N, C-alpha and C positions, 0 to 999 in steps of 0.2 A: 062267193066261191072260196075265198081264202079260209073262211071258217069251216068249210066242208073238208078241206085238206087237213086242217088242224084236228077236227073231230075224228076223221079216219085214222090219223096218226095216233091219237090218244086211245081210241077203241082197239086198234090192232095191237098197241102196246099192252093194254089190259088183257086182251085175249091171249097174247104171248105169255104173260105172267101166269095166267090161270092154267093154260095148257102145260107149261113147264112144271108147275106145282103138282098138277094131277099126274103127270108122267113120272115124277120123282116118287110120289107116294104109291102109284100103281104101275110099276114098270112092266111093260110088255115089249121086250126088245124085238126088233125086226130080224135079228140074227143072234144065235147063241154064242156067247163068248164067256170065257172064264173071268174076265175083268168086270168088277161091279160098276166101275165108271163107264166102261163101254156099253154095258147093258142099259145104264140110265140114259146116256145120250143117244142111244140107238132106238129109244122108244119113239113110236110115231107121234105121241103127244108132245114129247120134248122137241123133236124135230119140227113139228107143226108150230110149236111156240117160237122156235128160233126163226122159222120162215115168216111167221106173223111179225116178229120184231124187225126183220129185214124190210118187209112191206111198210111197216110203221116208219122206218127210217126214210124210205123213199117219199112218203107223204109228208114227213117232217121237212125234207128238203124243199118240196113244193110250197110248204107253209112259209119257210124262211124267205123264199123268193118274193112272197107277196105280203108279208107282215113284218112289223118291227119285232125284233127278238125280245125287246123289253116288255112287249105285250104278250107275244105268243108263248114264251117259255114259262111264265107263271101259270098260264092256263093248262099246261101239261099236268100240273098237280091235281087236276080233276081226276086223273087216272088213279091217284092214290086213294081217293074217296071211293071210286068205283071198285077198285080191287078190295078194299076193306069190306065193303058191303057184300060183294060177291063171295069173298072168303067166309063171311059169316054164314051165308046160305049154302055154299057148296062144300066147305070143309069144316063146318061147325066151329069156326074160330070165334072167340069171344071179342066183344067190343066193350071195353070198360068205359066208365064215365069220362075219364080223361081222354080216351081215344075219341069219344063222341065230340068232346069239346074241341079237340084238335081238328077233326074233320069239319066241324062247323066253321072254325077259324080259316081253314083252307078255302072253303067255299066263299066265305066273306072276302078273303083276300082276292080270289079270282073275280068276284063281282066288282070290287073297287078297281082292280087293274084293268078290267075290260071296259070300264066307263071312262078311263083316261084317254 
């Protein structure tokens, strides 16, 4: 069950990042304001991203209660890999050869940490 909390924390963190990115690039404010910053943060996608982050934090606390932080925290880096891949498909971001290498190293690191 401890890995379920960790997985939920990571996935909600990823969803939060993607929603905030989408909201900043496609702002649809909930109310009209003259302030550009207020328009950005009042977007339902940005607010949804922040809410997702809050839920991610709650699941992270449940993870910390059940796992060693020296094992759990490195596994959070799987989120970087998921965000990079999702950004490639959702936002047409490029993944260079060096980024692919970095993503592979992250996954290798998570593999070795999880086995200890």
